[in-house]
C-alpha positions in Angstrom: 13.3 -60.1 27.4 10.0 -58.5 26.4 9.4 -55.2 24.4 6.7 -53.0 25.3 5.0 -51.3 22.4 5.2 -47.4 22.9 1.9 -45.6 23.0 1.6 -41.9 21.9 -0.2 -39.8 24.3 -2.7 -37.8 22.7 -2.1 -34.0 23.9 -4.8 -32.5 26.0 -6.9 -29.6 24.6 -5.2 -27.0 27.0 -1.6 -28.6 25.9 -2.7 -28.2 22.3 -3.6 -24.5 22.8 -0.3 -23.9 24.7 1.6 -25.0 21.6 -0.6 -22.9 19.2 0.6 -19.8 21.5 4.1 -20.9 21.6 4.4 -21.2 17.5 2.3 -17.6 17.5 4.8 -16.0 20.1 8.1 -17.2 18.2 6.5 -16.1 15.0 6.1 -12.4 16.5 9.6 -12.6 18.0 11.2 -13.2 14.5 8.5 -11.5 12.5 10.9 -9.2 11.1 12.9 -11.9 9.4 10.3 -12.5 6.5 10.2 -8.8 5.7 14.1 -8.7 5.8 14.3 -11.7 3.5 11.8 -10.5 1.1 13.7 -6.8 0.9 16.9 -9.0 0.2 14.9 -10.6 -2.7 13.7 -7.4 -4.0 17.2 -5.9 -4.0 18.7 -8.6 -5.7 15.9 -8.5 -8.1 15.9 -12.4 -7.8 11.9 -12.4 -9.0 12.9 -10.3 -12.1 15.9 -12.8 -12.8 14.2 -16.0 -12.3 10.9 -14.4 -14.5 13.7 -13.8 -17.4 15.0 -17.3 -17.1 11.6 -18.7 -18.5 12.0 -21.9 -16.6 13.2 -23.4 -13.3 16.2 -21.9 -12.4 18.8 -23.7 -10.4 20.8 -22.3 -7.4 24.0 -22.7 -9.5 22.2 -20.7 -12.3 20.9 -17.8 -9.9 24.1 -17.6 -8.2 26.0 -17.2 -11.3 23.6 -14.5 -12.4 24.1 -12.8 -9.2 27.7 -13.2 -9.2 28.0 -15.0 -6.1 28.8 -18.4 -7.7 31.9 -18.9 -5.6 30.1 -19.2 -2.3 26.1 -19.7 -2.8 25.6 -20.8 0.7 23.9 -17.3 1.8 21.8 -17.3 -1.3 20.8 -20.8 -0.8 19.7 -19.9 3.0 17.7 -17.1 1.7 15.7 -19.2 -1.0 15.2 -22.2 1.2 13.5 -19.7 3.6 11.4 -18.0 1.1 10.4 -21.1 -0.7 9.4 -22.5 2.7 7.3 -19.2 3.2 5.7 -20.0 -0.5 7.3 -16.7 -1.7 9.0 -18.7 -4.4 8.4 -22.3 -5.5 10.4 -25.2 -6.9 10.0 -27.5 -9.9 12.2 -30.1 -11.3 14.4 -28.6 -14.1 15.5 -30.2 -17.2 18.5 -31.6 -15.7 16.7 -33.6 -13.0 17.8 -31.3 -10.1 14.8 -28.9 -8.5 14.8 -25.1 -9.7 13.3 -22.0 -8.4 10.2 -20.6 -10.0 7.6 -17.8 -9.6 4.5 -17.8 -7.6 1.6 -15.2 -7.6 3.5 -13.6 -4.7 6.7 -13.4 -6.2 5.5 -12.0 -9.5 4.3 -8.8 -7.1 8.1 -8.5 -6.3 9.0 -8.0 -9.8 10.6 -4.4 -10.2 8.4 -3.7 -13.1 5.7 -6.3 -13.1 1.9 -5.3 -13.9 1.0 -5.6 -10.2 4.3 -4.9 -8.8 4.1 -3.9 -5.1 8.2 -3.1 -4.8 8.0 0.6 -4.6 5.5 0.4 -1.6 7.4 -2.3 0.2 10.8 -0.4 -0.2 9.0 3.0 1.2 7.5 1.1 4.2 10.3 -0.8 4.9 13.1 2.2 4.4 15.2 3.2 7.5 13.1 6.7 7.3 9.8 5.3 7.5 10.9 2.4 10.3 12.3 4.6 12.6 9.1 6.3 13.8 7.7 2.8 14.6 10.1 2.4 17.5 8.2 5.6 19.2 4.8 4.5 19.2 4.7 3.6 23.1 5.8 7.0 23.7 3.0 8.2 21.7 0.4 6.6 23.6 1.8 7.6 27.0 2.4 11.2 26.2 0.4 11.7 23.1 2.5 15.1 22.2 5.0 15.1 19.3 4.0 12.5 16.3 6.4 9.8 15.9 7.9 10.9 12.4 8.7 14.5 13.8 10.2 12.9 16.8 12.3 10.9 14.7 13.2 13.4 11.9 12.5 16.8 13.2 9.8 17.4 10.8 6.5 15.9 9.3 6.9 13.6 6.5 5.8 16.1 3.9 8.1 18.8 4.9 10.6 16.0 5.3 9.9 15.0 1.6 10.1 18.5 0.1 13.8 18.9 1.7 14.9 15.5 0.5 14.4 14.6 -3.2 15.1 10.8 -2.8 12.6 10.4 -0.2 10.1 12.2 -2.1 10.6 10.0 -5.3 10.3 7.0 -2.8 6.9 8.3 -1.7 5.7 9.2 -5.1 7.0 5.9 -6.9 5.3 4.0 -3.9 1.9 5.9 -4.7 2.1 5.3 -8.3 2.6 1.3 -7.3 -0.5 1.5 -5.1 -2.5 3.5 -7.6 -1.9 0.9 -10.5 -3.4 -1.9 -8.1 -6.1 0.3 -7.0 -7.3 1.8 -10.0 -7.2 -1.6 -11.7 -9.6 -2.6 -9.2 -12.0 0.3 -9.5 -12.0 0.1 -13.3 -13.2 -3.7 -13.0 -15.5 -3.6 -10.1 -17.1 -0.3 -10.4 -16.8 1.8 -13.7 -20.1 3.2 -13.4 -18.6 5.7 -11.2 -16.9 7.6 -13.9 -19.5 7.2 -16.7 -20.6 10.9 -18.0 -17.7 12.8 -16.7 -16.1 15.5 -18.9 -13.6 16.6 -16.1 -11.6 15.3 -13.1 -9.5 16.9 -10.2 -7.2 14.0 -8.8 -6.1 16.0 -5.7 -3.0 14.9 -4.1 -2.4 12.9 -7.2 1.1 12.5 -7.0 2.9 11.7 -10.4 -0.3 11.5 -12.0 -0.3 7.6 -12.6 -3.9 7.2 -11.2 -5.4 9.9 -13.2 -3.6 8.8 -16.5 -5.0 5.2 -16.1 -8.7 6.8 -15.3 -8.4 9.1 -18.5 -7.0 6.1 -20.9 -10.1 4.1 -19.6 -12.7 7.0 -20.3 -11.0 9.4 -23.1 -13.8 12.0 -22.7 -12.6 12.9 -19.2 -10.2 16.0 -19.3 -7.8 15.2 -16.5 -6.2 17.9 -13.8 -3.5 16.3 -11.6 -3.2 18.6 -8.5 -0.4 18.4 -6.1 2.3 20.4 -4.4 4.9 21.9 -6.6 7.9 19.9 -5.6 5.8 16.8 -6.9 4.1 17.7 -10.0 7.2 19.6 -11.2 9.1 16.3 -11.8 5.6 14.4 -13.0 5.9 12.7 -16.2 3.8 14.0 -19.2 0.5 12.0 -19.9 -2.1 12.6 -23.0 -5.5 14.0 -21.2 -3.6 15.1 -18.1 -2.6 18.6 -17.1 -0.4 18.9 -14.1 -1.2 21.9 -11.6 0.5 23.0 -8.8 -1.2 24.1 -5.4 -2.4 23.6 -2.0 -5.6 21.7 -1.4 -6.1 23.4 2.0 -6.4 26.8 -0.2 -8.6 25.8 -3.1 -8.9 23.1 -5.9 -9.6 23.7 -9.6 -13.1 23.1 -10.8 -14.2 20.1 -12.5 -17.4 17.6 -12.6 -15.8 15.8 -9.7 -12.8 15.5 -7.7 -10.9 12.2 -6.7 -9.1 11.7 -3.6 -7.3 8.4 -3.2 -5.2 7.6 0.2 -5.3 11.5 0.9 -7.8 12.0 3.6 -6.3 9.2 5.8 -3.4 11.3 6.3 -5.1 13.9 8.2 -7.3 14.2 11.2 -11.2 15.1 10.9 -10.7 19.1 10.8 -8.0 18.8 8.0 -10.2 16.4 6.3 -13.3 18.5 6.6 -11.3 21.6 5.4 -10.2 19.5 2.3 -13.5 18.3 1.6 -15.4 21.7 1.7 -12.7 22.8 -0.8 -13.6 19.9 -2.9 -17.4 20.8 -2.6 -16.8 24.3 -3.6 -15.1 23.1 -6.7 -17.8 21.0 -8.2 -21.1 21.9 -9.6 -24.0 21.8 -7.0 -26.2 19.9 -9.4 -24.4 16.4 -10.8 -21.3 17.1 -9.0 -19.6 14.5 -6.8 -16.5 13.9 -4.9 -15.1 10.3 -5.3 -12.8 9.1 -2.4 -10.9 5.6 -2.1 -9.9 4.8 1.1 -10.7 2.1 3.9 -13.8 1.8 5.8 -13.0 -0.2 8.9 -15.4 -2.2 11.2 -14.6 -2.8 14.6 -16.9 -5.8 15.1 -16.1 -7.3 11.6 -13.9 -10.5 12.4 -13.0 -10.8 8.7 -9.2 -11.2 8.6 -8.9 -9.9 5.3 -10.0 -6.7 6.9 -7.2 -6.6 9.2 -5.2 -4.6 6.6 -7.4 -1.5 7.3 -6.2 -1.8 10.9 -2.8 -2.1 10.0 -2.7 0.9 7.9 -4.5 2.7 10.6 -1.3 2.2 12.8 0.8 3.0 9.9 -1.0 6.7 10.2 -0.3 6.7 13.8 3.3 6.2 13.1 4.0 8.2 9.9 1.5 11.1 10.2 0.4 13.7 12.9 -3.4 13.3 12.7 -4.1 10.7 10.1 -6.5 7.8 10.9 -8.5 5.1 9.1 -12.1 5.7 9.7 -15.3 3.7 10.6 -18.6 4.2 8.3 -19.8 6.1 11.2 -16.6 8.5 11.2 -17.0 8.9 7.3 -20.4 10.1 7.7 -19.5 12.5 10.3 -16.7 14.2 8.4 -18.9 14.2 5.0 -21.7 15.8 7.1 -19.7 18.7 8.7 -18.0 19.1 5.0 -21.7 19.9 3.9 -22.5 16.8 1.7 -26.1 15.7 1.9 -25.6 11.9 0.9 -22.9 9.4 0.1 -22.7 6.0 -0.8 -20.0 3.0 -0.1 -18.9 0.2 -2.6 -16.1 -2.1 -1.1 -13.6 -3.1 -3.8 -10.9 -5.8 -3.6 -8.9 -6.0 -0.2 -9.7 -3.6 2.2 -10.5 -0.3 0.1 -13.8 1.1 -0.8 -15.1 3.8 -3.1 -17.2 6.6 -1.7 -19.1 9.0 -3.7 -20.2 11.9 -1.9 -22.8 14.5 -3.4 -23.5 18.3 -2.3 
């Protein structure tokens, strides 16, 4: 009896494309799984536990630390997925079996890591902030009450003022983003702050960003300016004075004003109002407004810039009029606010530093 050798048929280009589409669509269908698994690891403080272990950590050791050693099967399934997604890694232990180790990504999931993104992750994936996403289609079709207000009965700022726990979640998240962003600014464009003796951080939250800037430039006198319920619980920093107020009314005087992730929360009219108040608070000669925001470009195919477009949809879900802006749109609001010129310098990821001059 003869045996015919099997020949493997090479897929056509169309079949190969269909296979890629199948893979993509299944990943979209179950895209929430990765977020849920990472949130689980954050809540269990797995990255912190592995970091403190100082060597590859077995499933038995990890489950014992977490108190689930009698049935570690669920933990094994979570870790198997996260290792496969390269959130955590695996290396041989001194016992000869495999153990879990940190990766550059998991180090960002430590509660108190230098570049921790935990607070921002927990804010954006909290039930309060996830609920508005289910209303995007209604916003597109009806374009009336914003998603957050429809979900919670008031805008995100009023909600935070009435709910201290959520206000702290926002403050912690902004501090988290500030630590990463300010480090990039200090590294990539330190000349922005040279020669300044005073600086107002408008909407500065708990003062994390300003405290880092004042530490890097001790000659700067810092004023952290935000709403009363925010600055009233802000920690004390050397060289930083907390001042309560409303940026839509006025802004304290200084050599320069600093706005990081503030203007994208507001539409053009509100942003122009804020910028006019900033311009009024700085010297006509030598003063400037320093803005840290995304500058998106629709014809830029660089996938690294996709984050800016993602955050633009975050603004649609979480604010009434907020949005990310293109270079042209930034030029429009700055011109309308009375600024004669401005420069834009990209820093890491999707952010840029904009310097606007009267």
